[in-house]
PDB file with one MODEL, atoms N, CA, C and O in Angstrom:
MODEL        1
ATOM      1  N   LYS A   1      -3.586 -19.292  -2.726  1.00  0.00           N
ATOM      2  CA  LYS A   1      -3.268 -18.049  -3.055  1.00  0.00           C
ATOM      3  C   LYS A   1      -1.683 -18.706  -3.997  1.00  0.00           C
ATOM      4  O   LYS A   1      -1.117 -19.777  -3.774  1.00  0.00           O
ATOM      5  N   LEU A   2      -1.261 -17.559  -5.130  1.00  0.00           N
ATOM      6  CA  LEU A   2      -0.428 -18.058  -5.882  1.00  0.00           C
ATOM      7  C   LEU A   2       1.035 -17.301  -5.303  1.00  0.00           C
ATOM      8  O   LEU A   2       0.884 -16.269  -4.649  1.00  0.00           O
ATOM      9  N   LYS A   3       2.252 -17.744  -5.511  1.00  0.00           N
ATOM     10  CA  LYS A   3       3.305 -17.032  -5.584  1.00  0.00           C
ATOM     11  C   LYS A   3       3.103 -15.887  -6.296  1.00  0.00           C
ATOM     12  O   LYS A   3       2.480 -15.947  -7.356  1.00  0.00           O
ATOM     13  N   ARG A   4       3.721 -14.393  -5.702  1.00  0.00           N
ATOM     14  CA  ARG A   4       3.818 -13.270  -6.357  1.00  0.00           C
ATOM     15  C   ARG A   4       4.695 -13.152  -7.349  1.00  0.00           C
ATOM     16  O   ARG A   4       5.870 -13.246  -6.996  1.00  0.00           O
ATOM     17  N   SER A   5       4.432 -12.921  -8.826  1.00  0.00           N
ATOM     18  CA  SER A   5       5.589 -12.941  -9.796  1.00  0.00           C
ATOM     19  C   SER A   5       5.975 -11.497  -9.593  1.00  0.00           C
ATOM     20  O   SER A   5       5.364 -10.458  -9.344  1.00  0.00           O
ATOM     21  N   TYR A   6       7.666 -11.961  -9.868  1.00  0.00           N
ATOM     22  CA  TYR A   6       8.510 -10.773  -9.721  1.00  0.00           C
ATOM     23  C   TYR A   6       9.464 -10.471 -11.082  1.00  0.00           C
ATOM     24  O   TYR A   6      10.332 -11.344 -11.097  1.00  0.00           O
ATOM     25  N   SER A   7       9.599  -9.709 -12.040  1.00  0.00           N
ATOM     26  CA  SER A   7      10.291  -9.363 -13.221  1.00  0.00           C
ATOM     27  C   SER A   7      11.127  -8.351 -12.791  1.00  0.00           C
ATOM     28  O   SER A   7      10.587  -7.299 -12.448  1.00  0.00           O
ATOM     29  N   LYS A   8      12.799  -8.481 -12.713  1.00  0.00           N
ATOM     30  CA  LYS A   8      13.403  -7.098 -12.507  1.00  0.00           C
ATOM     31  C   LYS A   8      13.264  -6.370 -13.348  1.00  0.00           C
ATOM     32  O   LYS A   8      13.618  -6.859 -14.421  1.00  0.00           O
ATOM     33  N   GLY A   9      12.757  -4.981 -13.440  1.00  0.00           N
ATOM     34  CA  GLY A   9      12.895  -3.907 -14.893  1.00  0.00           C
ATOM     35  C   GLY A   9      11.263  -3.756 -14.625  1.00  0.00           C
ATOM     36  O   GLY A   9      10.664  -2.683 -14.556  1.00  0.00           O
ATOM     37  N   LYS A  10      10.702  -5.033 -14.496  1.00  0.00           N
ATOM     38  CA  LYS A  10       9.432  -4.606 -15.423  1.00  0.00           C
ATOM     39  C   LYS A  10       8.394  -3.779 -14.244  1.00  0.00           C
ATOM     40  O   LYS A  10       8.660  -3.624 -13.053  1.00  0.00           O
ATOM     41  N   THR A  11       7.251  -3.353 -14.910  1.00  0.00           N
ATOM     42  CA  THR A  11       6.330  -2.498 -13.966  1.00  0.00           C
ATOM     43  C   THR A  11       5.398  -3.634 -13.666  1.00  0.00           C
ATOM     44  O   THR A  11       5.190  -4.618 -14.376  1.00  0.00           O
ATOM     45  N   LEU A  12       4.864  -3.339 -12.486  1.00  0.00           N
ATOM     46  CA  LEU A  12       3.832  -4.604 -11.383  1.00  0.00           C
ATOM     47  C   LEU A  12       2.563  -3.687 -11.383  1.00  0.00           C
ATOM     48  O   LEU A  12       2.676  -2.463 -11.309  1.00  0.00           O
ATOM     49  N   HIS A  13       1.354  -4.317 -11.466  1.00  0.00           N
ATOM     50  CA  HIS A  13       0.094  -3.673 -10.774  1.00  0.00           C
ATOM     51  C   HIS A  13      -0.108  -4.543  -9.766  1.00  0.00           C
ATOM     52  O   HIS A  13      -0.201  -5.769  -9.712  1.00  0.00           O
ATOM     53  N   VAL A  14      -0.163  -3.595  -8.908  1.00  0.00           N
ATOM     54  CA  VAL A  14      -0.491  -4.515  -7.401  1.00  0.00           C
ATOM     55  C   VAL A  14      -1.830  -3.561  -6.884  1.00  0.00           C
ATOM     56  O   VAL A  14      -1.946  -2.342  -7.008  1.00  0.00           O
ATOM     57  N   VAL A  15      -2.862  -4.591  -6.223  1.00  0.00           N
ATOM     58  CA  VAL A  15      -4.294  -4.293  -5.858  1.00  0.00           C
ATOM     59  C   VAL A  15      -4.319  -4.493  -4.207  1.00  0.00           C
ATOM     60  O   VAL A  15      -3.854  -5.518  -3.709  1.00  0.00           O
ATOM     61  N   PHE A  16      -4.771  -3.669  -3.578  1.00  0.00           N
ATOM     62  CA  PHE A  16      -5.310  -3.758  -1.969  1.00  0.00           C
ATOM     63  C   PHE A  16      -6.446  -3.599  -1.611  1.00  0.00           C
ATOM     64  O   PHE A  16      -7.108  -2.689  -1.114  1.00  0.00           O
ATOM     65  N   ARG A  17      -6.561  -4.369  -1.852  1.00  0.00           N
ATOM     66  CA  ARG A  17      -8.654  -4.871  -1.281  1.00  0.00           C
ATOM     67  C   ARG A  17      -8.776  -4.759   0.359  1.00  0.00           C
ATOM     68  O   ARG A  17      -8.086  -5.274   1.238  1.00  0.00           O
ATOM     69  N   SER A  18     -10.404  -3.520   0.460  1.00  0.00           N
ATOM     70  CA  SER A  18     -10.230  -3.642   1.554  1.00  0.00           C
ATOM     71  C   SER A  18     -12.059  -4.026   1.935  1.00  0.00           C
ATOM     72  O   SER A  18     -12.978  -4.069   1.117  1.00  0.00           O
ATOM     73  N   HIS A  19     -12.105  -4.188   2.961  1.00  0.00           N
ATOM     74  CA  HIS A  19     -13.514  -4.638   3.510  1.00  0.00           C
ATOM     75  C   HIS A  19     -14.236  -3.451   4.059  1.00  0.00           C
ATOM     76  O   HIS A  19     -15.265  -3.685   4.693  1.00  0.00           O
ATOM     77  N   SER A  20     -13.826  -2.135   3.901  1.00  0.00           N
ATOM     78  CA  SER A  20     -14.500  -1.191   4.084  1.00  0.00           C
ATOM     79  C   SER A  20     -14.582  -0.248   3.099  1.00  0.00           C
ATOM     80  O   SER A  20     -13.510  -0.080   2.518  1.00  0.00           O
ATOM     81  N   THR A  21     -15.352   0.320   2.774  1.00  0.00           N
ATOM     82  CA  THR A  21     -15.767   1.078   1.653  1.00  0.00           C
ATOM     83  C   THR A  21     -15.443   2.859   1.695  1.00  0.00           C
ATOM     84  O   THR A  21     -15.903   3.748   0.978  1.00  0.00           O
ATOM     85  N   LEU A  22     -14.570   2.920   2.720  1.00  0.00           N
ATOM     86  CA  LEU A  22     -14.360   4.427   3.520  1.00  0.00           C
ATOM     87  C   LEU A  22     -12.909   4.875   3.087  1.00  0.00           C
ATOM     88  O   LEU A  22     -12.339   5.841   3.594  1.00  0.00           O
ATOM     89  N   LEU A  23     -12.266   3.926   1.912  1.00  0.00           N
ATOM     90  CA  LEU A  23     -11.137   4.635   1.746  1.00  0.00           C
ATOM     91  C   LEU A  23     -10.859   6.104   1.057  1.00  0.00           C
ATOM     92  O   LEU A  23      -9.878   6.848   1.057  1.00  0.00           O
ATOM     93  N   ARG A  24     -12.271   6.188   0.424  1.00  0.00           N
ATOM     94  CA  ARG A  24     -12.055   7.640  -0.173  1.00  0.00           C
ATOM     95  C   ARG A  24     -12.347   8.949   0.631  1.00  0.00           C
ATOM     96  O   ARG A  24     -12.155  10.039   0.093  1.00  0.00           O
ATOM     97  N   LEU A  25     -12.710   8.874   1.641  1.00  0.00           N
ATOM     98  CA  LEU A  25     -12.771   9.924   2.717  1.00  0.00           C
ATOM     99  C   LEU A  25     -11.393  10.944   2.458  1.00  0.00           C
ATOM    100  O   LEU A  25     -10.348  10.672   1.867  1.00  0.00           O
ATOM    101  N   PRO A  26     -11.783  12.123   3.084  1.00  0.00           N
ATOM    102  CA  PRO A  26     -10.715  13.040   2.477  1.00  0.00           C
ATOM    103  C   PRO A  26      -9.386  12.755   4.017  1.00  0.00           C
ATOM    104  O   PRO A  26      -8.198  13.041   3.865  1.00  0.00           O
ATOM    105  N   ARG A  27      -9.756  12.367   4.910  1.00  0.00           N
ATOM    106  CA  ARG A  27      -8.794  11.632   5.789  1.00  0.00           C
ATOM    107  C   ARG A  27      -8.165  10.619   5.354  1.00  0.00           C
ATOM    108  O   ARG A  27      -6.940  10.595   5.475  1.00  0.00           O
ATOM    109  N   ASN A  28      -8.709   9.777   4.875  1.00  0.00           N
ATOM    110  CA  ASN A  28      -8.329   8.373   4.505  1.00  0.00           C
ATOM    111  C   ASN A  28      -7.206   8.442   3.048  1.00  0.00           C
ATOM    112  O   ASN A  28      -6.400   7.587   2.682  1.00  0.00           O
ATOM    113  N   ARG A  29      -7.453   9.502   2.563  1.00  0.00           N
ATOM    114  CA  ARG A  29      -7.311   9.661   1.175  1.00  0.00           C
ATOM    115  C   ARG A  29      -5.620  10.443   1.796  1.00  0.00           C
ATOM    116  O   ARG A  29      -4.575   9.921   1.407  1.00  0.00           O
ATOM    117  N   ARG A  30      -5.584  11.402   2.536  1.00  0.00           N
ATOM    118  CA  ARG A  30      -4.170  11.672   2.993  1.00  0.00           C
ATOM    119  C   ARG A  30      -3.808  11.019   3.581  1.00  0.00           C
ATOM    120  O   ARG A  30      -2.593  11.174   3.461  1.00  0.00           O
ATOM    121  N   ILE A  31      -4.070   9.821   4.645  1.00  0.00           N
ATOM    122  CA  ILE A  31      -3.231   8.993   4.940  1.00  0.00           C
ATOM    123  C   ILE A  31      -2.368   7.814   4.209  1.00  0.00           C
ATOM    124  O   ILE A  31      -1.309   7.319   4.594  1.00  0.00           O
ATOM    125  N   ILE A  32      -3.365   7.420   2.690  1.00  0.00           N
ATOM    126  CA  ILE A  32      -2.716   6.734   2.075  1.00  0.00           C
ATOM    127  C   ILE A  32      -1.801   7.464   1.022  1.00  0.00           C
ATOM    128  O   ILE A  32      -0.718   7.018   0.644  1.00  0.00           O
ATOM    129  N   GLY A  33      -2.336   8.569   0.622  1.00  0.00           N
ATOM    130  CA  GLY A  33      -1.116   9.458  -0.299  1.00  0.00           C
ATOM    131  C   GLY A  33       0.198   9.902   0.918  1.00  0.00           C
ATOM    132  O   GLY A  33       1.147  10.452   0.359  1.00  0.00           O
ATOM    133  N   SER A  34       0.335   9.767   2.172  1.00  0.00           N
ATOM    134  CA  SER A  34       1.898  10.089   2.941  1.00  0.00           C
ATOM    135  C   SER A  34       2.493   8.790   3.000  1.00  0.00           C
ATOM    136  O   SER A  34       3.680   8.499   2.847  1.00  0.00           O
ATOM    137  N   CYS A  35       1.311   7.890   3.293  1.00  0.00           N
ATOM    138  CA  CYS A  35       1.951   6.415   3.192  1.00  0.00           C
ATOM    139  C   CYS A  35       2.576   5.963   1.845  1.00  0.00           C
ATOM    140  O   CYS A  35       3.721   5.523   1.743  1.00  0.00           O
ATOM    141  N   LEU A  36       1.994   6.066   1.167  1.00  0.00           N
ATOM    142  CA  LEU A  36       2.703   6.067  -0.209  1.00  0.00           C
ATOM    143  C   LEU A  36       4.067   6.630  -0.521  1.00  0.00           C
ATOM    144  O   LEU A  36       5.033   5.916  -0.789  1.00  0.00           O
ATOM    145  N   GLU A  37       4.101   8.095  -0.467  1.00  0.00           N
ATOM    146  CA  GLU A  37       4.908   8.642  -0.669  1.00  0.00           C
ATOM    147  C   GLU A  37       6.362   8.466   0.578  1.00  0.00           C
ATOM    148  O   GLU A  37       7.448   8.955   0.269  1.00  0.00           O
ATOM    149  N   GLN A  38       6.205   7.805   1.802  1.00  0.00           N
ATOM    150  CA  GLN A  38       7.083   7.951   2.726  1.00  0.00           C
ATOM    151  C   GLN A  38       7.649   6.513   2.244  1.00  0.00           C
ATOM    152  O   GLN A  38       8.765   6.516   1.726  1.00  0.00           O
ATOM    153  N   PHE A  39       7.045   5.436   2.359  1.00  0.00           N
ATOM    154  CA  PHE A  39       7.542   4.016   2.328  1.00  0.00           C
ATOM    155  C   PHE A  39       7.805   3.907   0.486  1.00  0.00           C
ATOM    156  O   PHE A  39       7.465   2.773   0.149  1.00  0.00           O
ATOM    157  N   SER A  40       8.076   4.365  -0.199  1.00  0.00           N
ATOM    158  CA  SER A  40       8.114   4.353  -1.948  1.00  0.00           C
ATOM    159  C   SER A  40       9.511   4.811  -1.733  1.00  0.00           C
ATOM    160  O   SER A  40      10.349   4.270  -2.455  1.00  0.00           O
ATOM    161  N   ARG A  41       9.991   5.837  -0.754  1.00  0.00           N
ATOM    162  CA  ARG A  41      10.779   6.582  -0.714  1.00  0.00           C
ATOM    163  C   ARG A  41      11.651   5.877  -0.025  1.00  0.00           C
ATOM    164  O   ARG A  41      12.811   5.901  -0.437  1.00  0.00           O
ATOM    165  N   LYS A  42      11.323   5.034   1.243  1.00  0.00           N
ATOM    166  CA  LYS A  42      12.152   4.299   2.268  1.00  0.00           C
ATOM    167  C   LYS A  42      12.459   2.811   1.751  1.00  0.00           C
ATOM    168  O   LYS A  42      13.518   2.295   2.106  1.00  0.00           O
ATOM    169  N   PHE A  43      11.737   2.234   1.079  1.00  0.00           N
ATOM    170  CA  PHE A  43      12.072   1.337   0.182  1.00  0.00           C
ATOM    171  C   PHE A  43      12.879   1.629  -1.891  1.00  0.00           C
ATOM    172  O   PHE A  43      13.341   0.995  -2.840  1.00  0.00           O
ATOM    173  N   LYS A  44      12.671   2.458  -1.626  1.00  0.00           N
ATOM    174  CA  LYS A  44      13.262   2.936  -3.186  1.00  0.00           C
ATOM    175  C   LYS A  44      12.311   2.302  -4.245  1.00  0.00           C
ATOM    176  O   LYS A  44      12.702   1.578  -5.160  1.00  0.00           O
ATOM    177  N   ILE A  45      11.305   2.578  -4.067  1.00  0.00           N
ATOM    178  CA  ILE A  45       9.917   1.731  -5.051  1.00  0.00           C
ATOM    179  C   ILE A  45       9.694   3.287  -5.877  1.00  0.00           C
ATOM    180  O   ILE A  45       9.594   4.421  -5.409  1.00  0.00           O
ATOM    181  N   ARG A  46       9.669   2.771  -7.338  1.00  0.00           N
ATOM    182  CA  ARG A  46       8.916   4.078  -8.204  1.00  0.00           C
ATOM    183  C   ARG A  46       7.730   3.738  -8.498  1.00  0.00           C
ATOM    184  O   ARG A  46       7.389   2.770  -9.178  1.00  0.00           O
ATOM    185  N   ILE A  47       6.802   4.845  -7.788  1.00  0.00           N
ATOM    186  CA  ILE A  47       5.386   4.834  -8.099  1.00  0.00           C
ATOM    187  C   ILE A  47       5.114   5.314  -9.448  1.00  0.00           C
ATOM    188  O   ILE A  47       5.532   6.462  -9.602  1.00  0.00           O
ATOM    189  N   TYR A  48       4.637   4.890 -10.319  1.00  0.00           N
ATOM    190  CA  TYR A  48       3.894   5.305 -12.006  1.00  0.00           C
ATOM    191  C   TYR A  48       2.563   6.170 -11.670  1.00  0.00           C
ATOM    192  O   TYR A  48       2.382   7.387 -11.706  1.00  0.00           O
ATOM    193  N   GLN A  49       1.769   5.189 -11.358  1.00  0.00           N
ATOM    194  CA  GLN A  49       0.432   5.695 -10.899  1.00  0.00           C
ATOM    195  C   GLN A  49      -0.487   4.966 -10.035  1.00  0.00           C
ATOM    196  O   GLN A  49      -0.336   3.748  -9.938  1.00  0.00           O
ATOM    197  N   ASN A  50      -1.585   5.652  -9.281  1.00  0.00           N
ATOM    198  CA  ASN A  50      -2.284   4.642  -8.163  1.00  0.00           C
ATOM    199  C   ASN A  50      -3.547   5.100  -8.514  1.00  0.00           C
ATOM    200  O   ASN A  50      -3.577   6.106  -9.224  1.00  0.00           O
ATOM    201  N   SER A  51      -4.914   4.438  -8.077  1.00  0.00           N
ATOM    202  CA  SER A  51      -5.850   5.040  -8.319  1.00  0.00           C
ATOM    203  C   SER A  51      -6.718   4.781  -7.112  1.00  0.00           C
ATOM    204  O   SER A  51      -6.944   3.594  -6.880  1.00  0.00           O
ATOM    205  N   LEU A  52      -7.102   5.432  -6.524  1.00  0.00           N
ATOM    206  CA  LEU A  52      -7.984   5.112  -4.992  1.00  0.00           C
ATOM    207  C   LEU A  52      -9.266   5.165  -5.149  1.00  0.00           C
ATOM    208  O   LEU A  52      -9.837   6.254  -5.090  1.00  0.00           O
ATOM    209  N   ASN A  53      -9.889   4.109  -5.357  1.00  0.00           N
ATOM    210  CA  ASN A  53     -11.667   3.728  -5.119  1.00  0.00           C
ATOM    211  C   ASN A  53     -11.857   3.519  -3.726  1.00  0.00           C
ATOM    212  O   ASN A  53     -11.026   3.542  -2.818  1.00  0.00           O
ATOM    213  N   SER A  54     -13.445   3.249  -3.694  1.00  0.00           N
ATOM    214  CA  SER A  54     -13.804   2.862  -2.721  1.00  0.00           C
ATOM    215  C   SER A  54     -13.411   1.891  -1.427  1.00  0.00           C
ATOM    216  O   SER A  54     -13.401   2.256  -0.251  1.00  0.00           O
ATOM    217  N   ASN A  55     -13.151   0.819  -1.835  1.00  0.00           N
ATOM    218  CA  ASN A  55     -12.454  -0.372  -1.451  1.00  0.00           C
ATOM    219  C   ASN A  55     -11.331  -0.727  -1.588  1.00  0.00           C
ATOM    220  O   ASN A  55     -10.761  -1.241  -0.625  1.00  0.00           O
ATOM    221  N   HIS A  56     -10.750  -0.587  -2.664  1.00  0.00           N
ATOM    222  CA  HIS A  56      -9.215  -0.997  -3.380  1.00  0.00           C
ATOM    223  C   HIS A  56      -8.340   0.109  -3.680  1.00  0.00           C
ATOM    224  O   HIS A  56      -8.934   1.109  -4.082  1.00  0.00           O
ATOM    225  N   ILE A  57      -7.174   0.190  -3.597  1.00  0.00           N
ATOM    226  CA  ILE A  57      -6.334   1.193  -4.743  1.00  0.00           C
ATOM    227  C   ILE A  57      -5.123  -0.076  -5.385  1.00  0.00           C
ATOM    228  O   ILE A  57      -4.365  -0.967  -5.002  1.00  0.00           O
ATOM    229  N   HIS A  58      -5.544   0.523  -6.433  1.00  0.00           N
ATOM    230  CA  HIS A  58      -4.342  -0.063  -7.815  1.00  0.00           C
ATOM    231  C   HIS A  58      -3.042   1.059  -7.746  1.00  0.00           C
ATOM    232  O   HIS A  58      -3.106   2.284  -7.853  1.00  0.00           O
ATOM    233  N   ILE A  59      -2.012   0.310  -7.560  1.00  0.00           N
ATOM    234  CA  ILE A  59      -0.908   0.827  -7.943  1.00  0.00           C
ATOM    235  C   ILE A  59       0.158   0.150  -9.386  1.00  0.00           C
ATOM    236  O   ILE A  59       0.238  -1.062  -9.589  1.00  0.00           O
ATOM    237  N   ALA A  60       0.606   0.789  -9.917  1.00  0.00           N
ATOM    238  CA  ALA A  60       1.539   0.434 -10.969  1.00  0.00           C
ATOM    239  C   ALA A  60       3.163   1.320 -10.375  1.00  0.00           C
ATOM    240  O   ALA A  60       3.406   2.524 -10.290  1.00  0.00           O
ATOM    241  N   LEU A  61       3.994   0.147 -10.065  1.00  0.00           N
ATOM    242  CA  LEU A  61       5.357   0.367  -9.446  1.00  0.00           C
ATOM    243  C   LEU A  61       6.436  -0.178 -10.161  1.00  0.00           C
ATOM    244  O   LEU A  61       6.158  -1.058 -10.975  1.00  0.00           O
ATOM    245  N   LEU A  62       7.334   0.080 -10.060  1.00  0.00           N
ATOM    246  CA  LEU A  62       8.624  -0.946 -10.247  1.00  0.00           C
ATOM    247  C   LEU A  62       9.625  -0.795  -9.067  1.00  0.00           C
ATOM    248  O   LEU A  62       9.947   0.275  -8.551  1.00  0.00           O
ATOM    249  N   ALA A  63      10.077  -2.060  -8.714  1.00  0.00           N
ATOM    250  CA  ALA A  63      10.906  -2.137  -7.556  1.00  0.00           C
ATOM    251  C   ALA A  63      11.901  -2.800  -8.096  1.00  0.00           C
ATOM    252  O   ALA A  63      11.800  -3.569  -9.053  1.00  0.00           O
ATOM    253  N   PRO A  64      13.540  -2.347  -7.116  1.00  0.00           N
ATOM    254  CA  PRO A  64      14.324  -2.822  -7.717  1.00  0.00           C
ATOM    255  C   PRO A  64      14.720  -3.820  -6.959  1.00  0.00           C
ATOM    256  O   PRO A  64      15.875  -3.540  -6.641  1.00  0.00           O
ATOM    257  N   SER A  65      14.406  -4.881  -6.461  1.00  0.00           N
ATOM    258  CA  SER A  65      14.631  -6.147  -6.086  1.00  0.00           C
ATOM    259  C   SER A  65      13.220  -6.296  -5.509  1.00  0.00           C
ATOM    260  O   SER A  65      12.273  -5.552  -5.256  1.00  0.00           O
ATOM    261  N   LYS A  66      13.652  -8.199  -5.376  1.00  0.00           N
ATOM    262  CA  LYS A  66      11.943  -8.593  -4.801  1.00  0.00           C
ATOM    263  C   LYS A  66      11.820  -8.259  -3.084  1.00  0.00           C
ATOM    264  O   LYS A  66      10.819  -8.147  -2.377  1.00  0.00           O
ATOM    265  N   SER A  67      13.567  -8.134  -2.689  1.00  0.00           N
ATOM    266  CA  SER A  67      12.848  -8.063  -1.090  1.00  0.00           C
ATOM    267  C   SER A  67      12.316  -6.654  -1.047  1.00  0.00           C
ATOM    268  O   SER A  67      11.535  -6.474  -0.113  1.00  0.00           O
ATOM    269  N   GLN A  68      12.508  -5.750  -1.713  1.00  0.00           N
ATOM    270  CA  GLN A  68      12.112  -4.495  -1.236  1.00  0.00           C
ATOM    271  C   GLN A  68      10.886  -4.010  -1.495  1.00  0.00           C
ATOM    272  O   GLN A  68      10.165  -3.346  -0.750  1.00  0.00           O
ATOM    273  N   LEU A  69      10.676  -4.403  -2.662  1.00  0.00           N
ATOM    274  CA  LEU A  69       8.759  -5.250  -2.895  1.00  0.00           C
ATOM    275  C   LEU A  69       7.931  -5.563  -2.157  1.00  0.00           C
ATOM    276  O   LEU A  69       6.913  -4.967  -1.806  1.00  0.00           O
ATOM    277  N   GLN A  70       8.510  -6.954  -1.757  1.00  0.00           N
ATOM    278  CA  GLN A  70       8.194  -7.506  -0.412  1.00  0.00           C
ATOM    279  C   GLN A  70       8.025  -6.659   0.913  1.00  0.00           C
ATOM    280  O   GLN A  70       6.985  -6.753   1.566  1.00  0.00           O
ATOM    281  N   GLY A  71       9.081  -5.814   1.308  1.00  0.00           N
ATOM    282  CA  GLY A  71       9.207  -4.872   2.082  1.00  0.00           C
ATOM    283  C   GLY A  71       8.511  -3.955   2.151  1.00  0.00           C
ATOM    284  O   GLY A  71       8.171  -3.589   3.276  1.00  0.00           O
ATOM    285  N   PHE A  72       7.958  -3.119   0.792  1.00  0.00           N
ATOM    286  CA  PHE A  72       7.050  -1.876   0.792  1.00  0.00           C
ATOM    287  C   PHE A  72       5.762  -2.681   0.871  1.00  0.00           C
ATOM    288  O   PHE A  72       4.822  -2.259   1.544  1.00  0.00           O
ATOM    289  N   LEU A  73       5.680  -4.009   0.100  1.00  0.00           N
ATOM    290  CA  LEU A  73       3.544  -4.529   0.805  1.00  0.00           C
ATOM    291  C   LEU A  73       3.567  -4.543   2.173  1.00  0.00           C
ATOM    292  O   LEU A  73       2.812  -3.885   2.889  1.00  0.00           O
ATOM    293  N   ARG A  74       4.348  -5.220   2.508  1.00  0.00           N
ATOM    294  CA  ARG A  74       4.145  -5.449   4.104  1.00  0.00           C
ATOM    295  C   ARG A  74       3.706  -3.799   4.729  1.00  0.00           C
ATOM    296  O   ARG A  74       2.623  -3.397   5.155  1.00  0.00           O
ATOM    297  N   VAL A  75       4.871  -3.170   4.592  1.00  0.00           N
ATOM    298  CA  VAL A  75       4.653  -1.907   5.682  1.00  0.00           C
ATOM    299  C   VAL A  75       3.723  -1.379   5.203  1.00  0.00           C
ATOM    300  O   VAL A  75       2.732  -1.445   5.930  1.00  0.00           O
ATOM    301  N   PHE A  76       3.519  -0.660   3.910  1.00  0.00           N
ATOM    302  CA  PHE A  76       2.268  -0.032   3.386  1.00  0.00           C
ATOM    303  C   PHE A  76       1.003  -0.386   3.782  1.00  0.00           C
ATOM    304  O   PHE A  76       0.255   0.434   4.313  1.00  0.00           O
ATOM    305  N   ALA A  77       0.577  -1.936   3.502  1.00  0.00           N
ATOM    306  CA  ALA A  77      -0.736  -2.286   3.702  1.00  0.00           C
ATOM    307  C   ALA A  77      -0.842  -2.539   5.290  1.00  0.00           C
ATOM    308  O   ALA A  77      -2.040  -2.552   5.570  1.00  0.00           O
ATOM    309  N   GLY A  78      -0.264  -2.689   6.128  1.00  0.00           N
ATOM    310  CA  GLY A  78       0.104  -2.399   7.749  1.00  0.00           C
ATOM    311  C   GLY A  78      -0.092  -1.074   8.043  1.00  0.00           C
ATOM    312  O   GLY A  78      -1.128  -0.821   8.658  1.00  0.00           O
ATOM    313  N   GLN A  79       0.676  -0.112   7.748  1.00  0.00           N
ATOM    314  CA  GLN A  79       0.078   0.796   8.041  1.00  0.00           C
ATOM    315  C   GLN A  79      -0.432   1.659   7.937  1.00  0.00           C
ATOM    316  O   GLN A  79      -0.474   2.505   8.831  1.00  0.00           O
ATOM    317  N   VAL A  80      -1.092   1.793   6.659  1.00  0.00           N
ATOM    318  CA  VAL A  80      -2.504   2.408   5.843  1.00  0.00           C
ATOM    319  C   VAL A  80      -3.722   1.694   7.007  1.00  0.00           C
ATOM    320  O   VAL A  80      -4.704   2.355   7.345  1.00  0.00           O
ATOM    321  N   ALA A  81      -3.489   0.357   7.501  1.00  0.00           N
ATOM    322  CA  ALA A  81      -4.589  -0.027   8.398  1.00  0.00           C
ATOM    323  C   ALA A  81      -4.653   0.682   9.600  1.00  0.00           C
ATOM    324  O   ALA A  81      -5.576   1.377  10.022  1.00  0.00           O
ATOM    325  N   GLN A  82      -3.379   0.386  10.192  1.00  0.00           N
ATOM    326  CA  GLN A  82      -3.140   1.455  11.604  1.00  0.00           C
ATOM    327  C   GLN A  82      -3.615   2.173  11.756  1.00  0.00           C
ATOM    328  O   GLN A  82      -4.374   2.263  12.722  1.00  0.00           O
ATOM    329  N   ARG A  83      -3.366   3.483  10.523  1.00  0.00           N
ATOM    330  CA  ARG A  83      -3.529   4.970  10.361  1.00  0.00           C
ATOM    331  C   ARG A  83      -4.761   4.798  10.495  1.00  0.00           C
ATOM    332  O   ARG A  83      -5.304   5.235  11.509  1.00  0.00           O
ATOM    333  N   ILE A  84      -5.408   4.211   9.643  1.00  0.00           N
ATOM    334  CA  ILE A  84      -7.027   4.401   8.836  1.00  0.00           C
ATOM    335  C   ILE A  84      -7.698   4.059  10.596  1.00  0.00           C
ATOM    336  O   ILE A  84      -8.257   5.011  11.139  1.00  0.00           O
ATOM    337  N   THR A  85      -7.614   2.866  11.295  1.00  0.00           N
ATOM    338  CA  THR A  85      -8.727   2.367  12.224  1.00  0.00           C
ATOM    339  C   THR A  85      -7.590   2.735  13.783  1.00  0.00           C
ATOM    340  O   THR A  85      -7.814   2.028  14.765  1.00  0.00           O
ATOM    341  N   THR A  86      -6.782   3.503  13.865  1.00  0.00           N
ATOM    342  CA  THR A  86      -6.351   4.099  14.866  1.00  0.00           C
ATOM    343  C   THR A  86      -5.811   2.803  15.373  1.00  0.00           C
ATOM    344  O   THR A  86      -5.362   3.088  16.484  1.00  0.00           O
ATOM    345  N   SER A  87      -5.660   1.830  15.207  1.00  0.00           N
ATOM    346  CA  SER A  87      -4.922   0.758  16.128  1.00  0.00           C
ATOM    347  C   SER A  87      -3.770   0.682  16.111  1.00  0.00           C
ATOM    348  O   SER A  87      -3.182   1.011  15.081  1.00  0.00           O
ATOM    349  N   THR A  88      -2.971   0.173  17.362  1.00  0.00           N
ATOM    350  CA  THR A  88      -1.823  -0.014  17.690  1.00  0.00           C
ATOM    351  C   THR A  88      -1.450  -1.431  18.277  1.00  0.00           C
ATOM    352  O   THR A  88      -2.288  -2.223  18.708  1.00  0.00           O
ATOM    353  N   LYS A  89      -0.319  -1.616  18.247  1.00  0.00           N
ATOM    354  CA  LYS A  89      -0.176  -3.066  18.674  1.00  0.00           C
ATOM    355  C   LYS A  89      -0.762  -2.806  20.535  1.00  0.00           C
ATOM    356  O   LYS A  89      -0.558  -1.823  21.247  1.00  0.00           O
ATOM    357  N   GLY A  90      -1.486  -4.044  20.855  1.00  0.00           N
ATOM    358  CA  GLY A  90      -1.576  -3.811  22.361  1.00  0.00           C
ATOM    359  C   GLY A  90      -3.079  -3.039  22.958  1.00  0.00           C
ATOM    360  O   GLY A  90      -3.647  -3.111  24.047  1.00  0.00           O
ATOM    361  N   ARG A  91      -3.356  -2.378  21.836  1.00  0.00           N
ATOM    362  CA  ARG A  91      -4.822  -1.776  21.598  1.00  0.00           C
ATOM    363  C   ARG A  91      -5.677  -2.128  20.417  1.00  0.00           C
ATOM    364  O   ARG A  91      -5.520  -1.875  19.223  1.00  0.00           O
ATOM    365  N   SER A  92      -6.555  -2.729  21.008  1.00  0.00           N
ATOM    366  CA  SER A  92      -7.759  -3.160  20.044  1.00  0.00           C
ATOM    367  C   SER A  92      -8.423  -2.488  19.102  1.00  0.00           C
ATOM    368  O   SER A  92      -8.195  -1.320  19.416  1.00  0.00           O
ATOM    369  N   LEU A  93      -9.065  -2.470  18.194  1.00  0.00           N
ATOM    370  CA  LEU A  93     -10.026  -1.860  17.645  1.00  0.00           C
ATOM    371  C   LEU A  93     -11.473  -1.380  18.267  1.00  0.00           C
ATOM    372  O   LEU A  93     -12.011  -2.418  18.651  1.00  0.00           O
ATOM    373  N   LYS A  94     -12.226  -0.410  18.499  1.00  0.00           N
ATOM    374  CA  LYS A  94     -13.086   0.178  18.640  1.00  0.00           C
ATOM    375  C   LYS A  94     -14.198  -0.372  18.381  1.00  0.00           C
ATOM    376  O   LYS A  94     -15.246   0.257  18.523  1.00  0.00           O
TER     377      LYS A  94
ENDMDL
END
């Protein structure tokens, strides 16, 4: 893996990949949309565009700082995974 590049004031293209091909199901679309809205607001990330495909998500975004970008990426990925799989800490997947 390479270090993620960050340039203040420049738009980034981020891709989240999944082993599952279920991201476009209506329930999962709502979960992903909700997480994008909630966590972009929390970390002050500006989302320009996003594209939800069967096994990956593309997001064009602008982050005010590297730490806010890292926080957003970490929390967004984790929460989407937990909400889609309905797993929680201490409770394994079924």
